[in-house]
N, C-alpha and C positions, 0 to 999 in steps of 0.2 A: 485524765487530768494532764495538761501540758503547760509549759511555761516558756516564755521567750526571755533568754538570759544573755547578758553581755559577758562573754568569756574571751580573754586575751585580745580585746579590741574588736571582736566580731560578735554578731548577734546570731543565736541559734535557737531553734524551736526544739525543746527537749521533753522527753517523757521518762518516767521512772523505768529503769532497766535498759535504757538505750545507750549505745556506745557512739561517741562523737569524736571526730578527729579535729583538733584545734592546733593553733600555732604552739610551739614548744613552751611548756609551762615550767616554772621553777619547781623543783621537788623531785623526789626519787620515785621509782615505780613502787606502787603499793601505798603511797601517801594519800591521805584524805584531804580534800579541799572543800571550802564552802564559797559559793558565789552569791554575793548579796545584791548585785545589780540585776534584779529581776524586773523586767519592764512590763510584763503582762502575765496573768495567770488565768487559765480557763479551767474551772472545776465543774464538770458536767453541765455546761451551759451557763454557769455563773462566771462572767468575765470581770476581772479586776484589772484596770489599766492604771499604771503608775504615772505620777507627775513629778519627775521623770521615772522614779522607781516605786515599786509597791513596798510600802513600809512593813517591816517585820517578815518579809518573805525571804527564803533562802533556798538554795539548791545545793545539796550535799553530793559530792562526787569523789571518785577514787581514780588515781592515775593507773591505768593498766600497763601501758608500755610507752616508750619513746622510740620513734622511728623516723625514717625519711620518706618523703613523698616521691612520686614519679619524676623522672627527669624532664624538664621543659627546655627545648632548644630555642634559643633566640638567634635569629639570623638577620644580619643587616647587609644591605647591598645598595650601592649607587650605580646606576647603569652608565655605561660608557666611560667610567672613571677608573675602573680596575680596583674598586674598593669592595672588599667582602670581609665580613667578620662574623664568626660563629661563636656562640657562648652558650653554656649550659647552666642550669640551676636546679637544685633539689632543695625543697623546703623541709626544715626540721619540724616534725609534728609530734603531738602527744595524743595517745588514745585514752579517752576518759569515759568511765562508766558512771552514768547518773544513778545514784542510789536512792535519793529521797528528795521530794519537793515539799517544802514546809511553807504554809501560809502564815 
C-alpha cells in the first residue's frame, strides 16, 4: 500500500515504515503529525484518485529529527567583465517516519 501525499508544498510517494526528508516542518523531534492532503492511494491494485484529494484519507507521521542538507554552491560569472560571485546554500530539512496510511 502506498500513497501520494502533499507535505510541505511537495508531493511524495510514501509507504508505511518509510523515512522521508521534507522541507523543515513546524514542531519538535518526536511530535506526531497528520497529513490530510492525500492525492492518491493504491491498496493492492485498487487505486483511489482524489479530486483533488481523497476524502477521509490521512497519513500519520512522526518527526524523527531536524537537520541540514548538503551545501550547494551557486557560482555566477560574466566573461570579460571581471564579475564573479560565489554563494552557498544549505536547506533546512526534517526527517519524517511514515507510521500509518488510513483510507
